[in-house]
C-alpha positions as CSV (number, residue, x, y, z in Angstrom):
1,M,37.0,11.4,2.6
2,W,34.9,11.7,5.8
3,R,32.3,13.3,3.6
4,T,31.9,10.3,1.5
5,F,30.7,8.3,4.4
6,L,28.4,10.7,6.3
7,L,25.1,9.9,4.8
8,V,25.9,6.2,5.5
9,C,26.1,7.1,9.1
10,M,23.1,9.3,9.7
11,A,20.8,6.9,11.4
12,G,23.7,5.5,13.4
13,A,25.0,9.1,14.3
14,M,21.2,9.8,15.3
15,Q,21.7,7.6,18.1
16,A,24.4,10.1,19.9
17,H,21.6,12.4,20.0
18,W,19.8,10.2,22.1
19,G,22.6,8.9,24.2
20,S,21.8,5.2,23.8
21,V,23.7,2.3,22.6
22,Y,22.4,0.5,19.3
23,A,21.3,-3.1,20.7
24,A,23.5,-5.6,19.4
25,A,21.4,-8.0,17.5
26,Q,22.7,-11.4,16.6
27,R,21.7,-14.1,13.9
28,D,23.7,-17.2,12.9
29,G,26.5,-16.2,15.7
30,A,27.5,-13.0,13.8
31,E,26.8,-9.8,15.5
32,H,25.9,-6.9,13.5
33,G,24.8,-4.2,15.8
34,A,27.6,-1.8,17.1
35,A,27.6,0.6,20.0
36,A,26.3,4.1,19.2
37,M,29.2,6.6,18.1
38,R,29.6,9.8,19.3
39,S,30.4,11.7,16.4
40,T,30.2,11.3,12.6
41,A,33.9,10.9,12.6
42,T,34.0,8.0,15.0
43,F,31.1,6.4,13.4
44,I,32.5,6.1,10.0
45,A,35.6,4.3,10.8
46,P,33.8,0.5,10.7
47,F,32.8,1.4,7.2
48,T,36.2,2.3,5.5
49,L,36.4,0.0,2.5
50,Q,38.7,-2.8,3.1
51,K,38.8,-6.5,1.5
52,D,37.8,-8.1,4.6
53,N,35.4,-5.4,5.6
54,P,32.9,-4.9,3.0
55,Q,30.8,-1.9,2.9
56,P,27.1,-2.4,4.2
57,A,24.3,-2.0,2.1
58,R,22.7,1.7,1.6
59,V,19.4,2.3,-0.1
60,A,17.4,5.4,-0.5
61,L,13.8,6.0,-1.7
62,V,13.6,9.7,-2.8
63,I,10.2,11.2,-4.0
64,G,9.3,14.8,-5.0
65,N,5.5,15.4,-5.9
66,G,4.7,18.8,-7.0
67,A,2.2,18.3,-9.9
68,Y,-1.4,18.8,-7.7
69,G,-4.2,19.3,-9.9
70,N,-4.5,22.9,-11.4
71,H,-2.3,24.2,-8.9
72,A,0.9,26.3,-10.0
73,D,2.6,27.2,-7.0
74,A,6.2,27.3,-6.0
75,I,5.9,23.6,-4.8
76,S,5.2,22.5,-8.5
77,D,8.9,22.6,-9.4
78,N,10.6,22.7,-5.8
79,A,9.4,19.5,-4.9
80,P,10.8,17.5,-8.0
81,R,14.1,19.7,-7.9
82,D,14.6,18.7,-4.2
83,A,14.2,15.1,-4.9
84,K,16.9,15.5,-7.8
85,A,19.1,17.5,-5.4
86,M,19.0,14.7,-2.4
87,R,19.5,12.1,-5.1
88,D,22.7,13.5,-6.3
89,T,24.0,14.0,-2.7
90,L,23.0,10.6,-1.6
91,R,24.7,9.1,-4.6
92,A,27.6,11.2,-4.0
93,H,27.7,9.5,-0.5
94,G,27.4,5.9,-1.8
95,F,23.9,5.2,-1.7
96,H,21.7,3.0,-4.2
97,V,18.8,5.6,-5.1
98,I,15.4,5.0,-6.0
99,M,13.9,8.2,-7.2
100,R,10.5,9.2,-8.4
101,T,8.9,12.7,-9.4
102,D,5.2,13.6,-9.7
103,A,4.8,10.1,-8.6
104,T,0.9,8.9,-8.7
105,P,-0.5,6.6,-6.0
106,Q,0.5,3.6,-7.8
107,Q,4.0,4.6,-8.8
108,M,4.5,5.6,-5.3
109,R,3.6,2.4,-4.0
110,Q,5.6,0.2,-6.7
111,A,8.5,2.3,-5.4
112,I,7.9,1.6,-1.8
113,S,7.7,-2.2,-3.0
114,E,10.9,-2.1,-4.6
115,F,12.6,0.1,-1.7
116,R,11.3,-2.9,0.5
117,Q,13.0,-5.9,-1.7
118,R,16.2,-3.8,-1.7
119,L,16.4,-3.3,2.1
120,Q,16.2,-7.2,2.5
121,N,20.1,-7.4,2.1
122,G,20.3,-5.4,5.0
123,G,22.0,-2.0,6.0
124,T,21.0,1.5,6.1
125,G,17.4,2.7,4.8
126,L,16.6,6.3,3.9
127,F,13.3,7.5,2.9
128,Y,12.9,11.2,1.7
129,F,9.8,12.7,0.6
130,A,8.9,16.5,-0.5
131,G,5.4,17.5,-1.4
132,H,2.1,18.0,-0.2
133,G,1.4,16.2,3.2
134,L,-1.5,16.0,5.8
135,Q,-2.9,14.6,8.9
136,I,-5.7,12.7,9.5
137,G,-6.4,11.6,13.1
138,R,-3.1,9.7,13.9
139,Q,-2.4,9.1,10.1
140,T,0.1,11.0,8.0
141,L,-0.9,11.0,4.7
142,L,1.9,11.6,1.8
143,V,-0.2,13.3,-1.3
144,P,0.6,11.6,-4.8
145,A,0.8,13.7,-7.9
146,G,-2.5,14.5,-9.6
147,L,-4.5,15.0,-6.7
148,D,-6.4,18.1,-5.8
149,A,-7.5,19.5,-2.9
150,H,-10.9,20.3,-4.6
151,A,-11.4,16.5,-4.4
152,P,-10.9,15.6,-0.9
153,A,-12.4,12.2,-1.0
154,R,-9.5,11.4,-3.2
155,L,-7.2,12.9,-1.0
156,V,-8.2,10.7,1.7
157,S,-8.5,7.3,0.0
158,E,-5.5,7.7,-2.2
159,G,-3.2,9.4,-0.1
160,V,-0.2,7.0,0.6
161,D,0.3,6.4,4.7
162,L,3.5,6.7,6.1
163,N,3.2,3.6,8.0
164,T,3.4,1.7,4.6
165,V,7.0,3.0,4.3
166,L,7.6,2.4,7.9
167,Q,6.0,-1.4,7.2
168,A,8.8,-1.5,4.3
169,M,11.6,-0.9,6.7
170,R,10.4,-3.0,9.8
171,A,11.5,-6.5,8.5
172,P,14.5,-7.6,10.3
173,R,17.6,-7.4,8.6
174,A,21.5,-7.2,9.3
175,G,22.5,-4.0,10.5
176,A,19.1,-2.3,10.2
177,L,19.1,1.6,10.6
178,N,16.4,3.8,9.3
179,L,16.1,7.2,8.5
180,V,12.8,9.0,7.3
181,I,13.2,12.7,6.2
182,L,9.9,14.7,5.4
183,D,9.6,18.1,4.1
184,T,5.9,18.2,4.1
185,C,3.4,20.1,6.4
186,L,1.8,18.3,9.2
187,N,-1.5,20.1,9.1
188,N,-5.0,18.7,9.4
189,P,-7.1,20.7,6.7
190,F,-10.3,19.0,8.2
191,S,-9.6,19.6,11.8
192,S,-7.5,21.8,14.1
193,D,-6.9,18.5,16.1
194,V,-3.5,16.8,15.0
195,T,-1.9,13.7,16.9
196,L,1.1,12.3,15.4
197,D,1.4,8.3,16.3
198,T,5.1,7.5,17.0
199,S,4.0,4.5,18.5
200,A,4.3,2.5,15.0
201,L,8.2,3.3,14.5
202,P,9.9,0.3,13.7
203,A,13.1,-0.7,16.0
204,N,16.2,1.5,15.2
205,T,14.3,4.3,13.3
206,A,14.4,8.1,13.2
207,V,11.7,10.1,11.4
208,A,13.1,14.0,10.5
209,Y,10.1,16.2,9.7
210,A,10.7,19.4,8.5
211,T,7.9,21.1,10.8
212,A,6.0,20.3,14.1
213,P,2.5,18.3,14.2
214,G,0.0,21.0,13.1
215,G,2.5,23.0,11.4
216,F,3.4,24.2,7.6
217,A,6.4,23.9,5.7
218,A,7.8,26.6,3.5
219,D,9.2,27.3,0.2
220,G,12.2,29.2,-1.3
221,T,12.9,30.0,-4.7
222,H,14.5,26.9,-5.7
223,H,13.9,24.5,-2.9
224,G,12.1,23.7,0.1
225,V,13.3,25.8,3.2
226,Y,14.2,22.6,5.3
227,T,15.6,20.6,2.1
228,N,17.9,23.5,1.3
229,A,19.1,24.0,4.9
230,L,19.5,20.2,5.2
231,L,21.5,20.3,1.8
232,G,23.7,22.8,2.7
233,A,24.4,21.3,6.1
234,L,25.3,17.8,4.2
235,N,27.8,19.6,2.3
236,G,29.1,22.2,4.7
237,A,29.5,20.5,8.2
238,S,32.6,19.8,9.7
239,S,34.2,16.6,10.3
240,S,33.9,16.8,14.1
241,Q,29.9,17.6,14.2
242,D,28.0,14.6,15.1
243,L,24.5,14.3,13.4
244,A,22.4,15.6,16.4
245,G,24.4,19.0,16.0
246,L,23.8,18.6,12.4
247,F,20.1,18.4,12.4
248,Q,20.0,21.1,15.2
249,G,22.1,23.5,12.9
250,V,19.4,22.9,10.0
251,A,16.3,23.5,12.7
252,T,18.0,26.8,13.6
253,T,18.5,27.8,10.2
254,V,14.9,26.8,9.4
255,S,13.4,28.5,12.3
256,E,15.1,31.9,11.6
257,A,14.4,31.9,7.8
258,T,10.9,31.7,8.6
259,G,10.7,34.0,11.5
260,G,9.7,31.0,14.0
261,E,6.6,29.6,12.1
262,Q,8.5,26.5,11.0
263,T,10.1,24.2,13.8
264,P,11.5,21.0,12.8
265,W,10.6,17.9,14.7
266,I,12.3,14.2,15.3
267,A,10.5,11.2,16.1
268,S,12.7,8.2,17.2
269,S,12.7,4.6,18.6
270,L,16.6,4.5,18.9
271,A,16.4,4.6,22.6
272,E,14.5,3.5,25.3
273,D,15.1,6.1,27.6
274,A,14.3,9.1,25.1
275,S,11.1,11.0,24.5
276,P,9.5,9.2,21.7
277,S,9.1,13.1,19.8
278,E,10.4,16.1,20.5
279,P,11.3,19.4,18.9
280,V,15.0,19.8,17.8
281,S,16.6,22.2,20.2
282,R,16.7,25.9,18.7
283,G,19.6,26.8,21.3
284,V,22.6,26.1,18.9
285,S,24.1,28.8,16.9
286,A,23.3,29.2,13.3
287,A,26.5,28.0,11.8
288,L,24.8,27.0,8.4
289,I,22.6,30.2,8.0
290,S,24.4,31.4,4.7
291,A,23.4,27.8,3.2
292,T,19.9,29.6,2.6
293,S,20.9,32.9,1.8
294,N,20.5,32.9,-1.8
295,D,17.2,31.3,-1.4
296,P,14.8,33.7,0.0
297,I,11.5,32.4,0.9
298,V,8.3,33.0,-1.2
299,V,5.6,30.9,0.3
300,L,5.6,30.4,3.9
301,H,2.6,27.8,4.1
302,S,3.3,25.6,0.6
303,R,3.8,22.3,1.5
304,G,0.1,20.8,2.9
305,I,-3.3,21.0,1.1
306,L,-4.1,24.5,2.1
307,P,-7.8,25.6,1.2
308,K,-8.1,29.4,1.1
309,D,-11.2,29.3,3.2
310,S,-12.1,28.4,6.6
311,S,-12.0,24.7,7.9
312,E,-15.7,25.1,8.2
313,Q,-16.1,26.1,4.8
314,Y,-13.9,23.3,3.8
315,E,-16.0,21.1,5.0
316,I,-18.5,22.3,2.8
317,T,-16.5,21.9,0.0
318,F,-15.9,18.2,0.9
319,W,-19.6,17.4,1.3
320,N,-20.6,19.3,-1.9
321,S,-18.1,17.1,-4.0
322,I,-19.6,14.0,-2.9
323,K,-23.4,14.8,-1.8
324,D,-24.6,13.2,-5.0
325,S,-22.3,10.1,-4.9
326,N,-23.9,6.7,-5.0
327,Y,-21.0,4.9,-3.6
328,P,-20.7,4.5,0.3
329,G,-16.8,4.8,0.2
330,D,-17.1,8.8,-0.6
331,Y,-19.4,9.2,2.4
332,E,-17.0,6.7,4.6
333,A,-14.0,9.0,3.4
334,Y,-16.0,12.0,4.4
335,L,-16.8,10.4,8.0
336,K,-12.8,9.7,8.3
337,A,-12.2,13.1,7.8
338,Y,-15.2,14.6,9.7
339,P,-16.4,11.9,12.3
340,N,-18.6,14.5,14.0
341,G,-19.0,16.9,11.3
342,R,-22.1,18.8,10.3
343,F,-22.9,16.2,8.0
344,A,-22.2,13.3,9.7
345,A,-25.6,11.7,10.4
346,L,-26.4,12.3,6.9
347,A,-23.4,10.8,5.6
348,H,-24.2,7.6,7.9
349,A,-28.0,7.9,6.4
350,R,-26.6,7.9,2.7
351,I,-24.6,4.7,3.5
352,D,-27.2,2.7,5.1
353,R,-29.7,3.9,2.2
354,L,-27.5,2.8,-0.2
355,R,-26.9,-0.3,1.1
356,A,-30.6,-1.1,1.8
357,A,-31.5,0.0,-1.7
358,A,-29.0,-2.8,-3.0
359,S,-30.5,-5.4,-0.7
360,A,-34.1,-4.3,-1.5
361,S,-33.2,-4.9,-5.2
362,A,-32.3,-8.7,-4.7
363,P,-35.2,-10.9,-5.8
364,S,-36.5,-13.8,-3.4
365,A,-34.7,-17.0,-4.8
366,T,-33.0,-20.0,-3.8
367,P,-29.2,-19.5,-4.0
368,S,-27.5,-22.0,-6.5
369,V,-25.2,-23.0,-3.6
370,A,-25.9,-22.7,0.1
371,P,-24.2,-20.5,2.1
372,P,-21.0,-21.7,3.6
373,V,-20.8,-22.8,7.4
374,A,-18.8,-20.3,9.4
375,P,-15.6,-21.5,10.5
376,S,-15.2,-22.5,14.0
377,P,-13.5,-20.3,16.2
378,Q,-11.3,-22.6,18.0
379,V,-9.7,-23.8,14.6
380,A,-6.6,-21.5,13.9
381,R,-6.6,-22.5,10.0
382,P,-10.1,-23.8,8.8
383,T,-10.1,-26.5,6.1
384,A,-11.8,-24.6,3.3
385,P,-14.4,-22.6,2.4
386,A,-18.0,-24.6,3.2
387,S,-19.0,-26.2,0.0
388,A,-15.8,-26.8,-1.3
389,A,-14.4,-30.2,-2.3
390,P,-12.9,-31.2,0.9
391,Q,-10.9,-34.6,-0.7
392,D,-7.3,-34.5,-0.4
393,H,-6.9,-31.3,1.1
394,P,-4.5,-31.5,4.2
395,H,-7.2,-30.1,6.8
396,A,-9.9,-32.3,4.9
397,A,-13.3,-32.7,7.0
398,A,-16.6,-34.1,6.6
399,P,-18.7,-31.8,4.2
400,P,-21.4,-29.8,5.7
401,A,-25.3,-30.9,5.3
402,T,-25.9,-28.4,2.4
403,P,-27.1,-29.0,-1.2
404,T,-25.1,-30.3,-3.5
405,P,-23.6,-27.7,-6.1
406,T,-24.8,-28.2,-9.5
407,A,-22.6,-27.9,-12.7
408,A,-22.5,-25.0,-14.4
409,P,-25.0,-25.0,-17.2
410,P,-24.1,-23.7,-20.8
411,A,-24.2,-19.8,-21.4
412,V,-27.5,-18.7,-22.3
413,P,-27.4,-15.6,-25.1
414,A,-28.9,-12.6,-23.3
415,T,-30.6,-9.7,-24.8
416,P,-28.1,-6.9,-25.2
417,A,-28.2,-4.3,-22.7
418,V,-27.0,-0.6,-22.5
419,V,-23.7,-1.0,-20.8
420,Q,-23.4,1.3,-18.0
421,K,-20.3,3.6,-17.7
422,P,-17.8,1.9,-15.1
423,T,-18.4,2.4,-11.2
424,A,-15.2,1.5,-10.2
425,H,-12.6,4.4,-9.7
426,P,-11.3,5.6,-12.9
427,P,-7.8,4.7,-13.7
428,V,-5.0,7.6,-13.1
429,A,-1.7,7.7,-14.5
430,G,0.4,4.6,-14.3
431,E,-2.7,2.6,-14.9
432,S,-4.4,1.5,-18.0
433,R,-7.8,0.3,-19.3
434,D,-8.4,-1.0,-22.6
435,C,-12.1,-0.3,-23.0
436,A,-14.8,2.0,-20.7
437,T,-15.9,-1.5,-19.3
438,C,-12.5,-3.3,-19.3
439,P,-10.9,-3.8,-15.9
440,I,-8.3,-1.3,-14.7
441,M,-5.1,-2.5,-14.9
442,I,-1.8,-2.2,-12.9
443,A,1.6,-3.1,-14.6
444,L,3.7,-5.4,-12.1
445,P,7.6,-5.7,-13.3
446,A,9.4,-9.0,-13.5
447,G,11.1,-10.0,-10.0
448,A,11.3,-13.1,-7.5
449,F,10.1,-14.0,-4.5
450,S,9.6,-16.8,-1.9
451,M,6.5,-18.3,-2.4
452,G,4.4,-20.6,0.3
453,S,4.9,-20.7,4.0
454,N,6.1,-22.8,6.9
455,T,2.9,-23.1,8.9
456,D,1.5,-26.4,9.9
457,D,-0.3,-26.5,6.4
458,P,1.4,-29.1,3.8
459,S,-0.1,-27.4,1.0
460,E,2.0,-24.3,1.3
461,K,5.1,-26.0,1.5
462,P,7.9,-26.1,0.6
463,V,8.5,-22.5,0.5
464,H,10.3,-22.2,-2.7
465,H,11.9,-19.4,-4.7
466,V,10.0,-18.0,-7.7
467,T,11.1,-15.8,-10.4
468,I,8.5,-14.0,-12.7
469,G,10.6,-13.5,-15.7
470,T,8.8,-11.1,-17.8
471,P,6.3,-8.2,-16.4
472,F,2.5,-8.4,-16.4
473,A,-0.5,-6.2,-15.6
474,I,-3.1,-7.5,-13.1
475,G,-6.7,-6.1,-12.3
476,K,-6.6,-3.6,-9.8
477,Y,-9.8,-4.9,-8.6
478,A,-12.0,-8.4,-9.0
479,V,-13.8,-8.5,-11.8
480,T,-17.5,-6.6,-10.9
481,V,-20.8,-7.2,-11.7
482,E,-20.8,-4.5,-14.3
483,Q,-17.7,-5.5,-16.0
484,W,-19.4,-9.1,-16.3
485,N,-22.6,-7.7,-17.3
486,A,-20.5,-6.1,-20.3
487,C,-19.8,-9.7,-21.4
488,V,-23.5,-10.8,-21.3
489,A,-24.6,-7.9,-23.0
490,A,-22.2,-9.4,-25.7
491,N,-23.9,-12.7,-25.6
492,A,-20.6,-14.0,-24.4
493,C,-21.1,-14.7,-20.9
494,Q,-24.2,-16.0,-19.4
495,K,-26.3,-14.0,-16.5
496,L,-25.1,-14.0,-13.1
497,T,-27.2,-15.3,-10.3
498,P,-29.1,-12.0,-9.2
499,E,-29.7,-12.7,-5.8
500,N,-25.7,-12.7,-5.5
501,N,-24.9,-9.9,-7.7
502,T,-27.1,-7.0,-6.7
503,N,-24.5,-4.2,-6.7
504,K,-22.6,-3.4,-9.9
505,A,-19.8,-2.1,-8.3
506,A,-19.3,-5.1,-6.3
507,P,-17.1,-8.1,-7.5
508,A,-18.9,-10.8,-9.8
509,R,-19.2,-14.0,-7.8
510,D,-21.1,-17.2,-7.9
511,L,-18.7,-18.2,-11.0
512,S,-16.9,-21.4,-11.5
513,W,-13.4,-21.4,-13.1
514,D,-15.0,-22.4,-16.4
515,D,-17.2,-19.1,-16.5
516,A,-13.9,-17.1,-15.8
517,Q,-12.3,-18.6,-18.9
518,Q,-15.6,-17.5,-21.1
519,Y,-14.9,-14.0,-19.7
520,V,-11.1,-13.5,-20.6
521,K,-11.7,-15.2,-24.0
522,W,-14.2,-12.6,-24.7
523,L,-12.1,-9.7,-23.1
524,S,-9.4,-10.8,-25.2
525,K,-11.3,-10.9,-28.5
526,T,-12.8,-7.7,-27.6
527,T,-9.4,-5.8,-26.9
528,G,-7.1,-7.9,-29.1
529,K,-4.9,-8.0,-26.0
530,P,-3.8,-11.2,-24.2
531,Y,-5.8,-11.5,-21.1
532,R,-6.0,-14.5,-19.0
533,L,-6.5,-15.7,-15.4
534,P,-3.2,-15.2,-13.3
535,T,-1.2,-18.1,-12.4
536,E,-0.9,-19.2,-8.8
537,A,2.8,-17.8,-8.5
538,E,1.7,-14.5,-10.4
539,W,-1.0,-14.2,-7.9
540,E,1.0,-14.5,-4.6
541,Y,3.6,-12.3,-6.1
542,A,1.0,-9.5,-6.6
543,D,-0.4,-10.0,-3.4
544,R,2.4,-10.0,-1.3
545,G,3.6,-6.5,-2.9
546,G,7.3,-7.3,-2.1
547,T,6.5,-8.2,1.3
548,T,7.8,-11.4,3.1
549,T,5.3,-10.9,6.2
550,T,2.7,-13.3,7.0
551,Y,0.1,-10.8,5.7
552,W,1.1,-8.1,3.2
553,W,0.6,-5.5,6.1
554,G,2.6,-7.5,8.8
555,D,2.9,-10.6,10.8
556,Q,-0.2,-9.7,12.8
557,M,-3.9,-9.4,12.0
558,R,-4.8,-5.9,11.7
559,K,-8.5,-4.3,11.1
560,G,-9.3,-2.3,8.0
561,N,-6.9,-4.1,5.5
562,A,-9.4,-6.9,4.1
563,N,-13.1,-7.7,3.8
564,C,-13.6,-10.6,6.1
565,K,-15.7,-11.2,9.0
566,D,-13.4,-10.3,11.5
567,C,-11.3,-7.8,9.8
568,G,-13.5,-4.6,10.8
569,D,-16.0,-2.3,9.3
570,P,-17.4,-2.0,6.8
571,W,-18.7,-5.7,6.9
572,H,-22.2,-7.3,6.1
573,K,-22.7,-11.0,6.0
574,E,-24.9,-10.9,3.0
575,G,-22.1,-10.0,0.5
576,P,-18.6,-8.4,-0.3
577,E,-18.3,-4.7,-0.3
578,I,-17.9,-2.9,-3.1
579,A,-14.6,-3.0,-4.8
580,G,-12.0,-0.9,-3.2
581,S,-13.7,-0.5,0.2
582,F,-10.5,-1.5,1.9
583,A,-6.8,-0.2,1.8
584,P,-4.9,-1.6,-1.1
585,N,-1.7,-3.4,-0.9
586,P,1.9,-2.0,-1.2
587,V,1.2,-2.1,-5.3
588,G,-2.1,-0.7,-5.3
589,L,-4.2,-3.9,-5.7
590,Y,-7.4,-4.0,-3.9
591,D,-9.4,-6.5,-2.3
592,M,-6.5,-9.6,-2.9
593,N,-7.4,-10.7,0.6
594,G,-11.1,-11.2,1.5
595,S,-14.0,-9.9,-0.5
596,V,-14.2,-13.1,-2.8
597,W,-12.2,-16.1,-3.5
598,E,-10.3,-15.8,-6.7
599,W,-9.8,-18.5,-9.4
600,V,-6.2,-18.7,-10.9
601,A,-5.3,-20.9,-13.7
602,D,-3.1,-23.8,-11.9
603,C,-4.3,-27.1,-11.2
604,W,-4.4,-28.1,-7.6
605,H,-1.7,-29.8,-6.0
606,N,-1.6,-31.1,-2.1
607,S,2.1,-29.3,-2.1
608,Y,4.4,-27.3,-4.0
609,Q,6.9,-30.3,-4.3
610,G,7.7,-29.9,-8.1
611,A,6.1,-26.8,-8.6
612,P,7.6,-24.5,-11.3
613,A,10.0,-22.0,-10.1
614,D,9.4,-19.6,-13.3
615,G,5.8,-18.4,-12.4
616,H,4.1,-20.5,-15.0
617,A,0.7,-22.2,-14.5
618,W,1.2,-25.6,-12.9
619,D,-1.2,-27.5,-15.2
620,S,-2.2,-31.1,-16.0
621,P,-4.1,-33.2,-18.5
622,S,-7.9,-33.5,-17.9
623,C,-7.6,-31.3,-14.7
624,D,-10.8,-30.9,-12.6
625,M,-9.8,-29.2,-9.1
626,R,-8.5,-25.9,-9.7
627,V,-6.7,-23.4,-6.8
628,I,-8.7,-20.7,-5.5
629,R,-6.7,-18.1,-3.6
630,G,-7.3,-15.1,-1.0
631,G,-10.1,-15.8,1.3
632,S,-13.7,-14.3,1.1
633,W,-15.6,-11.7,3.0
634,R,-17.4,-14.9,5.1
635,E,-14.1,-16.4,6.5
636,G,-12.1,-14.9,9.4
637,G,-8.8,-13.3,9.5
638,S,-6.9,-16.6,9.4
639,Y,-7.7,-17.1,5.8
640,M,-6.2,-13.8,5.0
641,L,-2.7,-15.2,4.9
642,S,-0.6,-14.1,1.7
643,A,0.2,-18.0,1.3
644,T,-3.3,-19.5,2.3
645,R,-4.6,-21.5,-0.8
646,F,-7.7,-24.0,-1.3
647,K,-8.9,-25.9,-4.2
648,Y,-12.6,-26.0,-6.1
649,S,-14.1,-28.2,-8.9
650,A,-13.6,-26.0,-12.1
651,S,-17.0,-26.6,-13.2
652,V,-19.1,-25.8,-10.3
653,R,-20.4,-22.2,-9.1
654,Q,-20.0,-21.2,-5.4
655,S,-21.4,-18.0,-4.1
656,Q,-18.0,-17.0,-2.6
657,D,-15.9,-17.3,-5.7
658,G,-15.0,-14.7,-8.2
659,F,-11.8,-13.6,-10.1
660,R,-9.5,-11.1,-11.5
661,V,-7.6,-10.9,-14.6
662,V,-4.1,-10.6,-16.0
663,K,-2.9,-9.2,-19.4
664,D,0.6,-10.0,-20.9
665,L,2.7,-7.4,-21.3
666,K,5.4,-7.2,-24.5
């Protein structure tokens, strides 16, 4: 019977390895911490099923990726097989398992979001990944399916950062214990410099790596060598063996099977007096070698992105893959991989040239709306973007001395133009696009979340439970200039103000709510699909991506996650960056915070008192003021909160306003 509970106790028993006591945390007077147990058997006892002692939650996310480009190697079959074997083992030990095999970037992020939601109930969380992995600087990137070493810019921009998983495990919960198991390489294909960042580990977390920093992970005929040893250990350990001994046995098995080329590694935040990261000792006898005796090694260096040429030649491969690109993001990906590379100066020059060309192409004209006044650094939560109508807003202030915005004139027929092919990243598996110039859409499942915040802004109160009853698809990016111009070419939308829309890959802006309605009407007619603006609840649900923190990336402002004036480079005061220049949120949506304010369907209400609980738009007859969400590039980080909301007149254009679309799914 003890085996039934072995996996339940993994993270807790790991504490015995570090010789510490799990910190007892109390909430509402109920203690949910416990002293660290010295063996698996003693740690099991508290979790024996009894009427008055219910079993704690146990949730696992298991991912096995083997479909990488045109590669047909051992990992293509082994990694998904590893995931299925781990799923079966974990289920047998009472875990609820979320599993994905050959998962795309979007599918991985959606699974992580589901994992985060299920962990809210408390208990043990376990994440397992088998597949290609790599290090870039202090980042550990888990490579989604469909990516290829011959497209290195995509590896950098679409690899899923391990910190995304750790962030999902970070939220406080009852009895929180976390274990991460990675059967992947930890090498850097772009550099020999590998540095693991263990400072970002959540509390009460241990990460078991299949190999040491800079090392490789091997494959056998049926499983990864590390996973095979772990599966054998989980099914063959004695009841008196603690988890430290179990992992030491696995390490010994792996080391001997690979001739010492692969040394498992552990990083932990379970004890204050423990080294934050160290290799698992090889000094324990190999009691579990027989577990892998029937699975001989076929490929030693198989679980990393491994170019056959040298690092120097791979840099040339990287550069050749992007040298003709017209997108600054590709050169920024190169600089992230090779900050001091042989083409670094040229990459910087290309970025500067592309930005200068975009600026130079802007005709000299008076903007339809004066630029907004920068918010005062002394104000924690500024009232609204400058030029926004201040009446009735909880932080109302006198409007700045700027020209009065004019109402949007009716659409002017335009001469049909040749529609360029889309400049945004093409859709990958799990995404959809209904036409060549249509927005890329990401499907989101039905679900529930807490909307609003308990800040000093009364418009965000009360925090209320909202249930999104049906799935929907939402734009991966805000509607771009190029996508809007397709509507212009069809004589269904009016031309954009040229001075504010010079880059076809950037979000379309200087648009009113009425303008956005023209676009969704045209898009629906063109595709035959039910497109519309998102409701305010759908927008916040999508922005949070399953998170409950202040920002989708955590409770503190962190540079590099949003396009705003103090959110980190790239940033230019003249306008937003091209779509997708910053990190996506947990469900793969870009620029939900910063870039441009985004129109939603709802009328403005001064609070959520009486708001719909089913996610529908909160509309009113003869409504003039509509809601905008997400902040823009001109505001500071205090606007980037997931709950931030403001209003603007539906018929008035403002240079910071754009939108993204939603499509109903049957």
